[in-house]
C-alpha positions in Angstrom: 83.3 118.2 106.0 84.8 120.9 108.2 84.4 120.9 112.0 81.7 123.1 113.4 80.8 123.8 117.0 77.6 125.2 118.5 77.2 125.9 122.2 74.1 125.7 124.4 73.4 125.9 128.1 71.6 123.1 129.9 71.1 123.7 133.6 74.3 125.8 133.9 76.4 123.3 131.9 77.8 124.2 128.5 77.0 121.6 125.8 79.2 121.7 122.8 77.5 120.2 119.8 80.3 119.2 117.4 79.7 118.1 113.9 81.8 117.2 110.9 85.3 115.6 110.8 87.9 116.6 113.4 91.1 116.6 111.5 94.4 118.5 111.4 92.9 120.9 108.8 90.6 122.3 111.5 93.5 123.6 113.6 92.6 124.4 117.1 88.9 125.3 116.5 87.8 123.3 119.6 90.4 124.7 121.9 89.7 128.3 120.8 86.0 127.9 121.2 86.3 126.5 124.7 88.9 129.2 125.6 86.4 131.9 124.7 83.8 130.2 126.8 86.2 129.9 129.7 86.9 133.6 129.5 83.2 134.2 129.7 83.0 132.2 132.9 81.9 128.7 131.8 83.7 125.9 133.6 81.8 122.7 132.9 81.4 121.3 129.4 79.8 118.4 127.6 81.4 117.5 124.3 78.6 116.0 122.2 80.3 114.0 119.4 77.0 112.6 118.0 77.6 114.3 114.6 81.4 113.8 114.4 82.0 111.2 111.7 85.7 110.9 112.0 88.5 111.8 114.5 92.1 111.7 113.5 95.1 111.8 115.9 95.1 115.6 115.8 91.4 115.7 116.7 92.1 113.4 119.6 94.9 115.6 120.7 92.6 118.6 120.6 90.1 116.8 122.9 92.9 116.1 125.4 94.4 119.7 125.2 90.9 121.2 125.6 90.3 118.9 128.6 93.6 120.0 130.2 92.6 123.7 129.6 89.3 123.2 131.3 90.8 121.3 134.2 93.4 124.1 134.6 90.5 126.5 135.1 89.0 124.3 137.8 86.4 122.9 135.5 85.6 119.5 134.0 84.5 118.0 130.7 82.6 114.9 129.7 82.1 113.3 126.3 78.8 111.9 125.1 77.4 110.2 122.0 80.6 109.2 120.0 79.7 106.8 117.1 81.0 103.3 117.5 84.2 104.0 115.5 85.1 107.1 117.6 84.1 105.3 120.8 86.6 102.5 119.9 89.2 105.1 119.1 88.8 106.8 122.4 89.0 103.4 124.1 92.1 102.2 122.2 94.0 105.4 122.8 92.8 105.3 126.5 91.5 108.8 126.2 88.4 107.5 127.8 90.4 106.9 131.0 91.2 110.7 131.1 88.0 112.2 129.8 84.9 110.3 131.0 82.6 109.1 128.2 79.0 108.9 129.3 76.0 107.4 127.5 73.6 110.4 127.7 73.5 114.1 128.0 71.2 113.9 131.1 73.8 111.7 132.9 76.6 114.0 131.9 74.7 117.1 133.1 73.9 115.3 136.4 77.6 114.4 136.9 78.8 117.9 136.2 76.2 119.6 138.3 77.5 117.5 141.3 81.0 118.8 140.6 79.8 122.4 140.1 78.1 122.4 143.5 80.9 120.8 145.5 
């Protein structure tokens, strides 16, 4: 199942609802999508992985590269709702020490709103 991304605004924070499998065949879909949003002025993102069944090493790399792009534009990104397999993968690869994984969208919005106003 190919990766698809939809965006929505929640209190000034861009939520990226990602679904499908994030694999090498998807190329840089996530990075390109976020780059377009950065060009439009978005700076704070929540990456909702609730409907992502599978992440391979390339998908993990895309998350890190996207995070670096966002941070380079003085923004931030949080991850929410990874399934147990993806949560373990984020932990084993220590990506969760770079990109914060939070338990809920509300908590991620609250954290990012603090950053946006500081």
